Structures are given as structure tokens and as C-alpha cells.
Backbone atoms as SQL, in Angstrom:
CREATE TABLE atoms (id INTEGER PRIMARY KEY, chain TEXT, resi INTEGER, resn TEXT, atom TEXT, x REAL, y REAL, z REAL);
INSERT INTO atoms VALUES
  (1, 'A', 1, 'THR', 'N', 0.763, -1.150, 0.096),
  (2, 'A', 1, 'THR', 'CA', 0.030, 0.069, -0.075),
  (3, 'A', 1, 'THR', 'C', 0.836, 1.307, 0.005),
  (4, 'A', 2, 'CYS', 'N', 0.378, 2.338, -0.531),
  (5, 'A', 2, 'CYS', 'CA', 1.105, 3.636, -0.741),
  (6, 'A', 2, 'CYS', 'C', 0.211, 4.718, -0.216),
  (7, 'A', 3, 'LEU', 'N', 0.744, 5.474, 0.669),
  (8, 'A', 3, 'LEU', 'CA', 0.080, 6.759, 1.087),
  (9, 'A', 3, 'LEU', 'C', 0.561, 7.809, 0.356),
  (10, 'A', 4, 'ILE', 'N', -0.284, 8.700, -0.272),
  (11, 'A', 4, 'ILE', 'CA', 0.141, 9.859, -0.997),
  (12, 'A', 4, 'ILE', 'C', -0.325, 11.141, -0.044),
  (13, 'A', 5, 'VAL', 'N', 0.688, 11.843, 0.308),
  (14, 'A', 5, 'VAL', 'CA', 0.500, 13.156, 1.409),
  (15, 'A', 5, 'VAL', 'C', 0.666, 14.341, 0.351),
  (16, 'A', 6, 'GLU', 'N', -0.220, 14.982, -0.196),
  (17, 'A', 6, 'GLU', 'CA', -0.137, 16.167, -1.098),
  (18, 'A', 6, 'GLU', 'C', -1.374, 17.102, -0.869),
  (19, 'A', 7, 'ASP', 'N', -1.133, 18.434, -0.704),
  (20, 'A', 7, 'ASP', 'CA', -2.157, 19.247, -0.568),
  (21, 'A', 7, 'ASP', 'C', -2.884, 19.686, -1.876),
  (22, 'A', 8, 'SER', 'N', -2.270, 19.473, -3.059),
  (23, 'A', 8, 'SER', 'CA', -2.900, 19.737, -4.336),
  (24, 'A', 8, 'SER', 'C', -3.827, 18.501, -4.704),
  (25, 'A', 9, 'HIS', 'N', -5.015, 18.671, -4.806),
  (26, 'A', 9, 'HIS', 'CA', -5.757, 17.575, -5.224),
  (27, 'A', 9, 'HIS', 'C', -5.472, 17.125, -6.625),
  (28, 'A', 10, 'ILE', 'N', -5.234, 17.928, -7.517),
  (29, 'A', 10, 'ILE', 'CA', -4.717, 17.485, -8.891),
  (30, 'A', 10, 'ILE', 'C', -3.660, 16.562, -8.810),
  (31, 'A', 11, 'VAL', 'N', -2.562, 17.117, -8.206),
  (32, 'A', 11, 'VAL', 'CA', -1.288, 16.228, -8.029),
  (33, 'A', 11, 'VAL', 'C', -1.564, 14.976, -7.454),
  (34, 'A', 12, 'ARG', 'N', -2.418, 14.909, -6.259),
  (35, 'A', 12, 'ARG', 'CA', -2.761, 13.678, -5.697),
  (36, 'A', 12, 'ARG', 'C', -3.331, 12.791, -6.565),
  (37, 'A', 13, 'ARG', 'N', -4.452, 13.280, -7.475),
  (38, 'A', 13, 'ARG', 'CA', -5.075, 12.240, -8.251),
  (39, 'A', 13, 'ARG', 'C', -4.105, 11.809, -9.383),
  (40, 'A', 14, 'ILE', 'N', -3.313, 12.671, -9.839),
  (41, 'A', 14, 'ILE', 'CA', -2.427, 12.092, -10.995),
  (42, 'A', 14, 'ILE', 'C', -1.428, 11.197, -10.478),
  (43, 'A', 15, 'THR', 'N', -0.888, 11.381, -9.234),
  (44, 'A', 15, 'THR', 'CA', -0.002, 10.474, -8.566),
  (45, 'A', 15, 'THR', 'C', -0.702, 9.244, -8.190),
  (46, 'A', 16, 'HIS', 'N', -1.940, 9.279, -7.741),
  (47, 'A', 16, 'HIS', 'CA', -2.655, 8.153, -7.335),
  (48, 'A', 16, 'HIS', 'C', -2.727, 7.283, -8.517),
  (49, 'A', 17, 'ARG', 'N', -3.125, 7.733, -9.876),
  (50, 'A', 17, 'ARG', 'CA', -3.226, 6.915, -11.001),
  (51, 'A', 17, 'ARG', 'C', -1.945, 6.263, -11.358),
  (52, 'A', 18, 'MET', 'N', -0.724, 7.023, -11.120),
  (53, 'A', 18, 'MET', 'CA', 0.452, 6.508, -11.562),
  (54, 'A', 18, 'MET', 'C', 0.870, 5.372, -10.587),
  (55, 'A', 19, 'VAL', 'N', 0.828, 5.459, -9.366),
  (56, 'A', 19, 'VAL', 'CA', 1.094, 4.465, -8.388),
  (57, 'A', 19, 'VAL', 'C', 0.184, 3.255, -8.411),
  (58, 'A', 20, 'ALA', 'N', -1.196, 3.567, -8.621),
  (59, 'A', 20, 'ALA', 'CA', -2.005, 2.368, -8.832),
  (60, 'A', 20, 'ALA', 'C', -1.664, 1.510, -10.077),
  (61, 'A', 21, 'ASP', 'N', -1.263, 2.181, -11.059),
  (62, 'A', 21, 'ASP', 'CA', -0.806, 1.429, -12.229),
  (63, 'A', 21, 'ASP', 'C', 0.332, 0.507, -11.990),
  (64, 'A', 22, 'LEU', 'N', 1.059, 0.880, -11.111),
  (65, 'A', 22, 'LEU', 'CA', 2.297, 0.079, -10.597),
  (66, 'A', 22, 'LEU', 'C', 1.805, -1.051, -9.733),
  (67, 'A', 23, 'GLY', 'N', 0.560, -1.221, -9.366),
  (68, 'A', 23, 'GLY', 'CA', -0.062, -2.260, -8.507),
  (69, 'A', 23, 'GLY', 'C', -0.244, -2.087, -7.050),
  (70, 'A', 24, 'TYR', 'N', 0.031, -0.765, -6.759),
  (71, 'A', 24, 'TYR', 'CA', -0.177, -0.592, -5.450),
  (72, 'A', 24, 'TYR', 'C', -1.576, -0.178, -5.064),
  (73, 'A', 25, 'GLU', 'N', -1.977, -0.418, -3.773),
  (74, 'A', 25, 'GLU', 'CA', -3.281, -0.022, -3.131),
  (75, 'A', 25, 'GLU', 'C', -3.007, 1.390, -2.738),
  (76, 'A', 26, 'VAL', 'N', -3.710, 2.328, -3.014),
  (77, 'A', 26, 'VAL', 'CA', -3.468, 3.817, -2.668),
  (78, 'A', 26, 'VAL', 'C', -4.385, 4.425, -1.790),
  (79, 'A', 27, 'VAL', 'N', -3.794, 5.239, -0.809),
  (80, 'A', 27, 'VAL', 'CA', -4.662, 6.017, 0.136),
  (81, 'A', 27, 'VAL', 'C', -3.989, 7.375, -0.102),
  (82, 'A', 28, 'GLU', 'N', -4.785, 8.424, -0.226),
  (83, 'A', 28, 'GLU', 'CA', -4.354, 9.746, -0.342),
  (84, 'A', 28, 'GLU', 'C', -4.959, 10.730, 0.439),
  (85, 'A', 29, 'VAL', 'N', -4.085, 11.589, 1.203),
  (86, 'A', 29, 'VAL', 'CA', -4.583, 12.652, 2.099),
  (87, 'A', 29, 'VAL', 'C', -3.855, 14.049, 1.767),
  (88, 'A', 30, 'ALA', 'N', -4.523, 15.015, 2.347),
  (89, 'A', 30, 'ALA', 'CA', -4.013, 16.358, 1.969),
  (90, 'A', 30, 'ALA', 'C', -3.036, 17.161, 2.924),
  (91, 'A', 31, 'ASN', 'N', -2.740, 16.458, 3.895),
  (92, 'A', 31, 'ASN', 'CA', -1.751, 17.148, 4.915),
  (93, 'A', 31, 'ASN', 'C', -1.026, 16.109, 5.905),
  (94, 'A', 32, 'GLY', 'N', 0.012, 16.407, 6.562),
  (95, 'A', 32, 'GLY', 'CA', 0.693, 15.651, 7.502),
  (96, 'A', 32, 'GLY', 'C', -0.113, 15.126, 8.631),
  (97, 'A', 33, 'GLN', 'N', -0.918, 15.896, 9.198),
  (98, 'A', 33, 'GLN', 'CA', -1.676, 15.710, 10.306),
  (99, 'A', 33, 'GLN', 'C', -2.776, 14.435, 9.857),
  (100, 'A', 34, 'ILE', 'N', -3.522, 14.730, 8.826),
  (101, 'A', 34, 'ILE', 'CA', -4.371, 13.429, 8.342),
  (102, 'A', 34, 'ILE', 'C', -3.498, 12.296, 8.098),
  (103, 'A', 35, 'ALA', 'N', -2.268, 12.434, 7.654),
  (104, 'A', 35, 'ALA', 'CA', -1.312, 11.240, 7.201),
  (105, 'A', 35, 'ALA', 'C', -0.928, 10.639, 8.496),
  (106, 'A', 36, 'LEU', 'N', -0.714, 11.132, 9.599),
  (107, 'A', 36, 'LEU', 'CA', -0.391, 10.570, 10.874),
  (108, 'A', 36, 'LEU', 'C', -1.603, 9.827, 11.426),
  (109, 'A', 37, 'MET', 'N', -2.797, 10.270, 11.270),
  (110, 'A', 37, 'MET', 'CA', -4.037, 9.624, 11.650),
  (111, 'A', 37, 'MET', 'C', -4.218, 8.269, 10.678),
  (112, 'A', 38, 'GLU', 'N', -3.857, 8.318, 9.507),
  (113, 'A', 38, 'GLU', 'CA', -4.042, 7.158, 8.592),
  (114, 'A', 38, 'GLU', 'C', -2.979, 6.171, 9.003),
  (115, 'A', 39, 'CYS', 'N', -1.778, 6.630, 9.406),
  (116, 'A', 39, 'CYS', 'CA', -0.659, 5.687, 9.841),
  (117, 'A', 39, 'CYS', 'C', -0.980, 5.032, 11.093),
  (118, 'A', 40, 'GLU', 'N', -1.888, 5.679, 11.837),
  (119, 'A', 40, 'GLU', 'CA', -2.238, 4.988, 13.100),
  (120, 'A', 40, 'GLU', 'C', -3.235, 3.984, 12.752),
  (121, 'A', 41, 'LYS', 'N', -4.025, 3.885, 11.686),
  (122, 'A', 41, 'LYS', 'CA', -4.998, 3.056, 11.306),
  (123, 'A', 41, 'LYS', 'C', -4.467, 1.759, 10.466),
  (124, 'A', 42, 'GLN', 'N', -3.460, 2.105, 9.734),
  (125, 'A', 42, 'GLN', 'CA', -2.933, 0.937, 8.910),
  (126, 'A', 42, 'GLN', 'C', -1.359, 1.186, 8.570),
  (127, 'A', 43, 'LYS', 'N', -0.816, 0.050, 8.094),
  (128, 'A', 43, 'LYS', 'CA', 0.659, 0.129, 7.836),
  (129, 'A', 43, 'LYS', 'C', 0.725, 0.423, 6.166),
  (130, 'A', 44, 'PHE', 'N', 1.709, 1.264, 5.886),
  (131, 'A', 44, 'PHE', 'CA', 2.030, 1.464, 4.402),
  (132, 'A', 44, 'PHE', 'C', 3.291, 0.885, 3.986),
  (133, 'A', 45, 'SER', 'N', 3.525, 0.425, 2.897),
  (134, 'A', 45, 'SER', 'CA', 4.762, 0.033, 2.367),
  (135, 'A', 45, 'SER', 'C', 5.581, 1.218, 2.114),
  (136, 'A', 46, 'VAL', 'N', 4.937, 2.158, 1.547),
  (137, 'A', 46, 'VAL', 'CA', 5.728, 3.484, 0.969),
  (138, 'A', 46, 'VAL', 'C', 4.944, 4.574, 1.195),
  (139, 'A', 47, 'ILE', 'N', 5.553, 5.850, 1.545),
  (140, 'A', 47, 'ILE', 'CA', 4.774, 6.990, 1.674),
  (141, 'A', 47, 'ILE', 'C', 5.472, 8.085, 0.946),
  (142, 'A', 48, 'LEU', 'N', 4.628, 8.710, -0.141),
  (143, 'A', 48, 'LEU', 'CA', 5.208, 9.734, -0.933),
  (144, 'A', 48, 'LEU', 'C', 4.648, 10.922, -0.324),
  (145, 'A', 49, 'LEU', 'N', 5.457, 11.850, 0.010),
  (146, 'A', 49, 'LEU', 'CA', 5.229, 12.968, 0.747),
  (147, 'A', 49, 'LEU', 'C', 5.776, 14.352, 0.167),
  (148, 'A', 50, 'ASP', 'N', 4.683, 15.243, 0.215),
  (149, 'A', 50, 'ASP', 'CA', 4.959, 16.657, -0.232),
  (150, 'A', 50, 'ASP', 'C', 5.785, 17.445, 0.908),
  (151, 'A', 51, 'TRP', 'N', 6.325, 18.431, 0.503),
  (152, 'A', 51, 'TRP', 'CA', 7.243, 19.250, 1.465),
  (153, 'A', 51, 'TRP', 'C', 6.338, 20.274, 2.009),
  (154, 'A', 52, 'SER', 'N', 5.688, 21.296, 1.177),
  (155, 'A', 52, 'SER', 'CA', 4.941, 22.229, 1.830),
  (156, 'A', 52, 'SER', 'C', 3.512, 22.113, 1.737),
  (157, 'A', 53, 'MET', 'N', 2.907, 21.999, 3.003),
  (158, 'A', 53, 'MET', 'CA', 1.598, 21.719, 3.078),
  (159, 'A', 53, 'MET', 'C', 0.921, 22.614, 4.170),
  (160, 'A', 54, 'PRO', 'N', -0.437, 22.779, 4.166),
  (161, 'A', 54, 'PRO', 'CA', -0.927, 23.494, 5.373),
  (162, 'A', 54, 'PRO', 'C', -1.210, 22.524, 6.515),
  (163, 'A', 55, 'VAL', 'N', -1.413, 23.050, 7.610),
  (164, 'A', 55, 'VAL', 'CA', -1.698, 22.301, 8.885),
  (165, 'A', 55, 'VAL', 'C', -0.562, 21.474, 9.409),
  (166, 'A', 56, 'MET', 'N', 0.172, 20.593, 8.670),
  (167, 'A', 56, 'MET', 'CA', 1.472, 19.998, 8.877),
  (168, 'A', 56, 'MET', 'C', 2.218, 19.668, 7.758),
  (169, 'A', 57, 'ASP', 'N', 3.383, 20.241, 7.740),
  (170, 'A', 57, 'ASP', 'CA', 4.247, 20.111, 6.560),
  (171, 'A', 57, 'ASP', 'C', 4.887, 18.613, 6.490),
  (172, 'A', 58, 'GLY', 'N', 5.440, 18.486, 5.421),
  (173, 'A', 58, 'GLY', 'CA', 6.225, 17.098, 5.207),
  (174, 'A', 58, 'GLY', 'C', 7.284, 16.724, 6.277),
  (175, 'A', 59, 'VAL', 'N', 8.099, 17.806, 6.521),
  (176, 'A', 59, 'VAL', 'CA', 9.184, 17.508, 7.549),
  (177, 'A', 59, 'VAL', 'C', 8.664, 17.380, 9.029),
  (178, 'A', 60, 'GLU', 'N', 7.604, 18.073, 9.338),
  (179, 'A', 60, 'GLU', 'CA', 7.003, 17.973, 10.682),
  (180, 'A', 60, 'GLU', 'C', 6.293, 16.515, 10.696),
  (181, 'A', 61, 'PHE', 'N', 5.639, 16.157, 9.649),
  (182, 'A', 61, 'PHE', 'CA', 5.059, 14.776, 9.533),
  (183, 'A', 61, 'PHE', 'C', 6.213, 13.712, 9.825),
  (184, 'A', 62, 'LEU', 'N', 7.197, 13.887, 8.960),
  (185, 'A', 62, 'LEU', 'CA', 8.419, 12.808, 8.993),
  (186, 'A', 62, 'LEU', 'C', 8.831, 12.757, 10.368),
  (187, 'A', 63, 'LYS', 'N', 9.172, 13.901, 11.086),
  (188, 'A', 63, 'LYS', 'CA', 9.895, 13.906, 12.573),
  (189, 'A', 63, 'LYS', 'C', 8.847, 13.056, 13.364),
  (190, 'A', 64, 'LYS', 'N', 7.570, 13.278, 13.384),
  (191, 'A', 64, 'LYS', 'CA', 6.613, 12.559, 14.113),
  (192, 'A', 64, 'LYS', 'C', 6.420, 11.083, 13.852),
  (193, 'A', 65, 'PHE', 'N', 6.263, 10.895, 12.509),
  (194, 'A', 65, 'PHE', 'CA', 6.344, 9.456, 12.036),
  (195, 'A', 65, 'PHE', 'C', 7.356, 8.559, 12.421),
  (196, 'A', 66, 'ARG', 'N', 8.506, 9.127, 12.266),
  (197, 'A', 66, 'ARG', 'CA', 9.733, 8.267, 12.747),
  (198, 'A', 66, 'ARG', 'C', 10.006, 8.001, 14.000),
  (199, 'A', 67, 'GLU', 'N', 9.212, 8.700, 14.869),
  (200, 'A', 67, 'GLU', 'CA', 9.039, 8.424, 16.487),
  (201, 'A', 67, 'GLU', 'C', 8.651, 6.939, 16.647),
  (202, 'A', 68, 'THR', 'N', 7.601, 6.564, 15.719),
  (203, 'A', 68, 'THR', 'CA', 7.038, 5.189, 15.902),
  (204, 'A', 68, 'THR', 'C', 7.381, 4.206, 14.853),
  (205, 'A', 69, 'ASP', 'N', 7.868, 4.680, 13.707),
  (206, 'A', 69, 'ASP', 'CA', 8.023, 3.764, 12.400),
  (207, 'A', 69, 'ASP', 'C', 9.318, 4.175, 11.777),
  (208, 'A', 70, 'ILE', 'N', 10.248, 3.275, 11.778),
  (209, 'A', 70, 'ILE', 'CA', 11.566, 3.568, 11.060),
  (210, 'A', 70, 'ILE', 'C', 11.751, 2.677, 10.020),
  (211, 'A', 71, 'ALA', 'N', 10.737, 1.805, 9.685),
  (212, 'A', 71, 'ALA', 'CA', 10.904, 0.782, 8.518),
  (213, 'A', 71, 'ALA', 'C', 10.270, 1.272, 7.187),
  (214, 'A', 72, 'THR', 'N', 9.192, 1.858, 7.410),
  (215, 'A', 72, 'THR', 'CA', 8.385, 2.272, 6.059),
  (216, 'A', 72, 'THR', 'C', 9.170, 3.303, 5.194),
  (217, 'A', 73, 'LYS', 'N', 9.294, 3.083, 4.020),
  (218, 'A', 73, 'LYS', 'CA', 9.907, 3.841, 3.108),
  (219, 'A', 73, 'LYS', 'C', 9.222, 5.092, 2.986),
  (220, 'A', 74, 'VAL', 'N', 9.950, 6.449, 3.203),
  (221, 'A', 74, 'VAL', 'CA', 9.323, 7.873, 2.845),
  (222, 'A', 74, 'VAL', 'C', 10.093, 8.364, 2.031),
  (223, 'A', 75, 'ILE', 'N', 9.359, 8.808, 0.939),
  (224, 'A', 75, 'ILE', 'CA', 9.880, 9.477, -0.120),
  (225, 'A', 75, 'ILE', 'C', 9.310, 10.836, -0.333),
  (226, 'A', 76, 'PHE', 'N', 10.140, 12.088, -0.444),
  (227, 'A', 76, 'PHE', 'CA', 9.574, 13.263, -0.727),
  (228, 'A', 76, 'PHE', 'C', 9.434, 13.485, -2.205),
  (229, 'A', 77, 'CYS', 'N', 8.356, 13.930, -2.410),
  (230, 'A', 77, 'CYS', 'CA', 7.985, 14.253, -3.946),
  (231, 'A', 77, 'CYS', 'C', 7.671, 15.647, -3.948),
  (232, 'A', 78, 'SER', 'N', 8.679, 16.573, -4.362),
  (233, 'A', 78, 'SER', 'CA', 8.507, 17.955, -4.173),
  (234, 'A', 78, 'SER', 'C', 9.288, 18.671, -5.344),
  (235, 'A', 79, 'VAL', 'N', 9.076, 20.009, -5.410),
  (236, 'A', 79, 'VAL', 'CA', 10.055, 20.752, -6.352),
  (237, 'A', 79, 'VAL', 'C', 11.214, 21.446, -5.502),
  (238, 'A', 80, 'GLU', 'N', 11.055, 21.133, -4.076),
  (239, 'A', 80, 'GLU', 'CA', 12.175, 21.649, -3.192),
  (240, 'A', 80, 'GLU', 'C', 13.502, 21.111, -3.677),
  (241, 'A', 81, 'ASP', 'N', 14.368, 22.074, -3.920),
  (242, 'A', 81, 'ASP', 'CA', 15.708, 21.571, -4.436),
  (243, 'A', 81, 'ASP', 'C', 16.945, 22.173, -3.564),
  (244, 'A', 82, 'ASP', 'N', 16.605, 22.836, -2.500),
  (245, 'A', 82, 'ASP', 'CA', 17.569, 23.364, -1.564),
  (246, 'A', 82, 'ASP', 'C', 18.473, 22.234, -0.795),
  (247, 'A', 83, 'PRO', 'N', 19.662, 22.221, -1.131),
  (248, 'A', 83, 'PRO', 'CA', 20.585, 20.986, -0.575),
  (249, 'A', 83, 'PRO', 'C', 20.500, 20.959, 0.937),
  (250, 'A', 84, 'GLU', 'N', 20.386, 22.010, 1.623),
  (251, 'A', 84, 'GLU', 'CA', 20.399, 22.093, 2.979),
  (252, 'A', 84, 'GLU', 'C', 19.102, 21.387, 3.650),
  (253, 'A', 85, 'LEU', 'N', 18.095, 21.852, 2.890),
  (254, 'A', 85, 'LEU', 'CA', 16.646, 21.242, 3.238),
  (255, 'A', 85, 'LEU', 'C', 16.537, 19.815, 3.016),
  (256, 'A', 86, 'ILE', 'N', 17.085, 19.413, 1.830),
  (257, 'A', 86, 'ILE', 'CA', 17.129, 18.038, 1.524),
  (258, 'A', 86, 'ILE', 'C', 17.897, 17.173, 2.667),
  (259, 'A', 87, 'ASP', 'N', 19.155, 17.740, 2.861),
  (260, 'A', 87, 'ASP', 'CA', 19.989, 17.139, 3.864),
  (261, 'A', 87, 'ASP', 'C', 19.163, 16.915, 5.213),
  (262, 'A', 88, 'GLN', 'N', 18.411, 17.943, 5.630),
  (263, 'A', 88, 'GLN', 'CA', 17.708, 18.131, 6.892),
  (264, 'A', 88, 'GLN', 'C', 16.530, 16.829, 6.831),
  (265, 'A', 89, 'ALA', 'N', 15.953, 16.663, 5.760),
  (266, 'A', 89, 'ALA', 'CA', 14.699, 15.645, 5.530),
  (267, 'A', 89, 'ALA', 'C', 15.564, 14.350, 5.643),
  (268, 'A', 90, 'ILE', 'N', 16.654, 14.144, 5.124),
  (269, 'A', 90, 'ILE', 'CA', 17.420, 12.847, 5.274),
  (270, 'A', 90, 'ILE', 'C', 17.866, 12.542, 6.549),
  (271, 'A', 91, 'GLN', 'N', 18.226, 13.574, 7.403),
  (272, 'A', 91, 'GLN', 'CA', 18.768, 13.362, 8.831),
  (273, 'A', 91, 'GLN', 'C', 17.457, 13.131, 9.605),
  (274, 'A', 92, 'PHE', 'N', 16.148, 13.461, 9.201),
  (275, 'A', 92, 'PHE', 'CA', 14.962, 13.173, 10.034),
  (276, 'A', 92, 'PHE', 'C', 14.382, 11.649, 9.538),
  (277, 'A', 93, 'GLY', 'N', 14.981, 10.974, 8.648),
  (278, 'A', 93, 'GLY', 'CA', 14.579, 9.810, 8.135),
  (279, 'A', 93, 'GLY', 'C', 13.998, 9.553, 6.843),
  (280, 'A', 94, 'ALA', 'N', 14.075, 10.633, 6.096),
  (281, 'A', 94, 'ALA', 'CA', 13.591, 10.349, 4.610),
  (282, 'A', 94, 'ALA', 'C', 14.423, 9.387, 3.865),
  (283, 'A', 95, 'ASP', 'N', 13.932, 8.683, 2.989),
  (284, 'A', 95, 'ASP', 'CA', 14.553, 7.526, 2.268),
  (285, 'A', 95, 'ASP', 'C', 14.974, 8.199, 0.783),
  (286, 'A', 96, 'GLY', 'N', 14.293, 9.205, 0.569),
  (287, 'A', 96, 'GLY', 'CA', 14.698, 9.796, -0.931),
  (288, 'A', 96, 'GLY', 'C', 13.966, 11.023, -1.108);
């Protein structure tokens, strides 16, 4: 299963189709806070995570998520390209 965490409805839908075509069962949510609630309900193989979102951004989600789960792959899907921010995300447990 794959959790898509993205505030843009259009990007979520496009990503959903692409990931579903790869054979994944997909759940999509609009921010990190909702993502944490979904992660309490079920286990995911991979989480595709946006960087900048309202309510709870991707890095804040990642910090809280890694307190309880270190095995699930978390991959940022974002236009963010600042090397320092990317290094920060990796330090907090991003896999890519």
C-alpha cells in the first residue's frame, strides 16, 4: 500500500493513478496531520510526501512519524531543491 500526502488535489489524483498502475493500493490525504491519523489505522509500504502543506508540512510529519516507525519507506515528492533542506529531511529519516 502507498500513502500519498499532498495538498494539491490535482497532483494527488495524478500520482494516485500512476502509483495504482504500478500495482499499489493507494490512500491519499491532504496534509501531514491527516497522514499521521491514517498511519495509526494501517501500515503502508511506502509514503510519498509533499514538502510544503498547510496544517502540518512534510518535515514535521516525518519527524513525528519516525518516532514510531523507522521501517516504512518515505520519499519526498516535491519541487524543493535546496540541498540544506534535503539534507535535513534525510537526517530526519527520509529515504529519498
